[in-house]
C-alpha positions in Angstrom: -24.2 56.5 4.7 -27.8 57.6 4.9 -30.9 55.5 5.3 -34.6 56.4 5.2 -35.2 55.3 8.7 -34.0 56.4 12.1 -30.6 55.0 12.7 -30.5 56.4 16.3 -33.6 54.4 17.2 -31.9 51.2 16.0 -28.4 51.8 17.5 -28.4 53.2 21.0 -24.6 53.6 21.2 -22.0 55.3 19.0 -20.4 52.0 18.3 -22.7 49.0 18.3 -21.8 45.3 18.3 -23.9 42.9 16.2 -23.4 39.1 16.3 -24.8 36.2 14.2 -28.2 36.6 15.9 -28.5 40.1 14.4 -29.3 41.7 17.8 -27.7 45.1 18.3 -25.9 45.5 21.6 -27.2 48.1 24.1 -30.8 48.2 22.8 -33.2 47.4 25.6 -36.5 48.6 27.0 -39.5 50.0 25.3 -37.5 51.4 22.4 -36.9 47.9 21.3 -40.3 46.3 22.2 -41.5 43.1 20.7 -43.8 44.9 18.3 -40.8 46.7 16.7 -38.3 43.9 16.7 -39.2 42.6 13.2 -39.0 46.1 11.7 -35.7 46.8 13.4 -34.2 43.5 12.3 -35.2 44.2 8.7 -33.6 47.7 9.0 -30.5 46.2 10.4 -30.2 43.6 7.6 -30.6 46.4 5.1 -27.7 48.4 6.7 -25.4 45.4 6.7 -26.2 44.5 3.1 -25.7 48.0 1.8 -22.5 48.5 3.8 -21.2 45.2 2.5 -21.8 46.2 -1.1 -20.2 49.6 -0.6 -17.1 47.8 0.9 -16.9 45.4 -2.0 -17.1 48.2 -4.5 -14.3 50.1 -2.7 -12.1 47.1 -2.7 -12.9 46.1 -6.3 -14.3 42.7 -5.2 -16.7 40.9 -7.5 -19.2 40.0 -4.7 -19.7 41.4 -1.1 -18.0 39.5 1.6 -20.2 41.0 4.3 -24.0 40.5 4.2 -26.8 39.7 6.7 -27.1 36.1 5.4 -23.4 35.6 5.9 -23.5 37.0 9.4 -26.3 34.5 10.3 -24.2 31.5 9.1 -20.9 32.5 10.6 -19.8 33.4 14.1 -18.5 36.8 13.2 -18.9 40.1 15.0 -19.7 43.5 13.4 -18.7 46.8 14.9 -20.8 49.5 13.4 -20.0 53.2 13.9 -22.7 55.8 13.6 -22.7 59.6 13.8 -25.5 61.1 15.8 -24.4 64.7 15.4 -24.5 64.8 11.7 -28.3 64.8 11.5 -30.0 64.0 8.3 -33.7 64.9 8.9 -33.1 63.7 12.5 -32.2 60.1 11.5 -28.4 59.9 11.8 -25.9 58.3 9.5 -23.6 55.2 9.4 -19.9 56.0 9.2 -18.5 52.5 8.7 -18.1 49.0 10.1 -15.4 46.5 11.0 -16.0 42.7 10.9 -13.8 40.3 12.9 -14.0 36.6 13.7 -11.9 33.7 15.0 -10.6 31.3 12.3 -8.5 28.2 12.3 -5.5 28.8 10.1 -2.2 27.2 9.0 0.4 29.9 8.9 4.1 29.9 8.3 6.6 31.3 10.8 10.0 32.9 9.9 11.5 29.4 9.7 9.0 28.1 7.2 7.3 25.8 9.7 3.5 25.2 9.6 1.6 26.3 12.6 -2.0 25.6 13.4 -3.5 28.7 15.1 -6.9 30.2 15.7 -6.3 34.0 15.8 -8.8 36.9 15.7 -9.0 37.9 12.0 -9.9 41.2 10.4 -12.3 40.1 7.7 -13.8 43.4 6.4 -13.2 47.1 7.2 -14.9 50.0 5.6 -15.3 53.7 6.3 -17.5 55.8 3.9 -15.4 57.6 1.3 -16.8 61.0 2.3 -15.7 60.5 5.9 -12.2 59.0 5.5 -9.1 60.7 7.1 -11.2 62.1 9.9 -10.0 59.6 12.6 -13.1 57.5 12.4 -11.2 54.4 11.3 -8.8 54.7 14.2 -11.6 55.2 16.6 -13.5 52.1 15.4 -10.4 49.9 15.2 -9.2 50.9 18.7 -12.6 50.2 20.2 -12.5 46.7 18.7 -9.0 46.0 20.1 -10.2 47.0 23.6 -13.4 44.9 23.4 -11.6 41.8 22.0 -8.6 42.3 24.3 -6.1 41.7 21.6 -2.9 43.4 20.5 -2.6 44.6 16.9 0.3 42.3 15.9 -1.7 39.3 17.1 -4.3 39.8 14.3 -4.5 38.0 11.0 -5.9 40.2 8.2 -7.8 38.6 5.3 -6.8 40.0 1.9 -6.0 43.5 3.1 -6.2 46.4 0.6 -3.4 48.8 0.2 -5.3 51.4 2.1 -5.7 49.0 5.1 -2.0 48.1 5.0 -1.2 51.8 5.1 -3.6 52.3 8.0 -2.0 49.5 10.0 1.5 50.8 9.3 0.6 54.4 10.2 -1.3 53.8 13.4 0.1 50.5 14.8 3.6 50.3 13.2 2.8 47.0 11.5 5.3 47.0 8.7 7.2 43.7 8.6 4.9 41.0 7.3 5.6 37.2 7.4 4.9 35.7 3.9 2.1 33.2 3.7 0.7 30.9 1.0 -2.9 31.8 1.8 -4.8 35.1 1.6 -4.1 36.1 5.2 -1.4 38.5 6.3 0.4 38.4 9.6 3.0 40.6 11.0 6.3 40.4 12.9 5.4 39.6 16.5 2.5 37.4 15.7 4.3 34.4 17.3 5.8 36.3 20.2 4.9 34.8 23.6 2.9 32.3 21.7 4.0 28.7 21.1 1.7 27.5 18.4 1.8 23.7 17.8 4.0 22.9 14.8 2.7 20.4 12.4 5.4 17.9 11.8 5.6 15.0 9.4 5.9 11.5 11.0 9.4 10.2 11.1 10.4 7.4 8.7 10.5 4.0 10.3 13.6 1.9 10.3 13.9 -1.0 7.9 13.4 -3.4 10.7 9.9 -2.1 11.3 8.6 -2.6 7.8 5.4 -4.7 7.8 4.0 -7.2 7.0 7.3 -9.0 6.4 9.5 -10.2 9.3 13.2 -10.3 9.0 13.2 -13.9 8.0 10.7 -13.1 5.2 12.9 -10.4 3.8 15.9 -12.7 3.8 13.9 -15.2 1.9 13.1 -12.6 -0.7 16.8 -11.7 -1.0 18.1 -15.3 -1.2 15.8 -17.5 -3.1 16.8 -21.2 -3.5 16.5 -22.6 -7.0 15.3 -26.2 -7.6 17.8 -28.7 -9.0 18.4 -28.8 -12.8 16.5 -29.5 -15.0 13.4 -28.4 -13.1 14.7 -24.9 -12.8 14.1 -24.5 -16.5 10.3 -24.6 -15.9 8.7 -21.2 -16.6 5.9 -21.9 -14.2 8.1 -20.8 -11.3 7.2 -17.2 -10.6 8.4 -14.6 -8.1 6.8 -11.4 -6.8 8.8 -8.3 -7.2 6.5 -5.8 -5.4 7.0 -4.9 -1.8 3.3 -5.3 -0.9 2.9 -8.9 -2.1 4.1 -12.2 -0.7 6.3 -14.4 -3.0 4.1 -16.8 -4.9 5.6 -20.0 -6.3 3.7 -21.7 -9.1 3.4 -25.5 -9.5 6.4 -27.2 -10.9 6.1 -28.9 -14.3 5.1 -32.6 -14.1 8.0 -35.1 -14.2 9.1 -36.0 -17.8 9.1 -39.5 -19.0 12.4 -41.2 -20.0 12.2 -40.4 -23.7 11.4 -36.7 -23.3 14.1 -36.4 -20.6 16.8 -38.0 -22.8 15.7 -35.7 -25.7 16.1 -32.6 -23.6 19.4 -33.8 -22.3 20.8 -34.1 -25.8 19.9 -30.5 -26.5 21.6 -29.2 -23.4 25.3 -28.6 -22.8 27.3 -31.4 -21.3 26.7 -31.9 -17.6 27.9 -34.4 -15.1 24.4 -35.7 -14.5 23.6 -35.7 -18.2 26.8 -37.7 -19.0 25.7 -40.4 -16.5 22.2 -40.5 -17.9 23.4 -40.7 -21.5 26.1 -43.3 -21.0 24.5 -45.1 -18.1 26.2 -46.9 -15.2 28.8 -49.6 -16.0 26.4 -52.4 -15.1 23.4 -50.9 -16.7 21.8 -53.0 -19.6 21.4 -49.9 -21.7 25.1 -49.1 -21.5 26.0 -52.7 -22.2 24.0 -52.6 -25.4 25.7 -49.4 -26.5 29.2 -50.9 -25.9 28.3 -54.1 -27.9 27.0 -52.1 -30.8 30.2 -50.0 -30.8 32.4 -53.2 -30.9 30.4 -54.7 -33.8 30.8 -51.6 -35.8 34.5 -51.6 -35.2 34.9 -55.3 -36.3 32.9 -54.7 -39.5 35.1 -51.8 -40.4 38.2 -54.1 -40.4 
């Protein structure tokens, strides 16, 4: 990829590392004096933006995932590969770039358990179309592994293209993937010699630990004592059927007077208490009057 400015003056090394501060590694001294820093940073931002657009186009992405503004807001690292030998009016060319960064992920292992990990992730990888299959991608990727001190099977790859999967399979024998529910791809060996913490659901508590009720409260809910008849006919007595509420008892209906009580008793099935109240006790005046009235009716009939 060609640019209208001197790439060699911006990048002192064949492979240059750029962090979120947009300061190329290896550039020191008079060649990167204060008077030239603003110009150099603008040039660097242009290189990053144009490479990001070219990568998005090659991967059929709607928007670039690599840009100077994204670099400034994320703790990612760019490895930029240049070619000083292929001179274009003495300015050099950019071959490609590789973007990596550490991310917290939840990934599944072979047993389907969720693991919270923070691996180094391959976020974007691009070699110019005219320079592919010349070993530049392998050179750039190998340099990154050495600098980051990581093994290939320990990487997580964000939405890899088919070309990238073929590249990893060819050069690093990364064939067997572990299926995930997110956009990242990990390979067999990712969890080797690494015991990631497994996210487990809390165990269910025993019935005896259910709050806010104590055991006596629960027994009370199971075995409710009804009031004596006829007060159990009152509809004002309510119970709570939800686990989260305490049982609530409404006020009982006021006591009935004698006439209303007798009226209700006549409408109800015979009951021992009702029989006594209807007929009265042997010595009760009301019962005596009822017996006298019965005898009079009997005599008149004769």
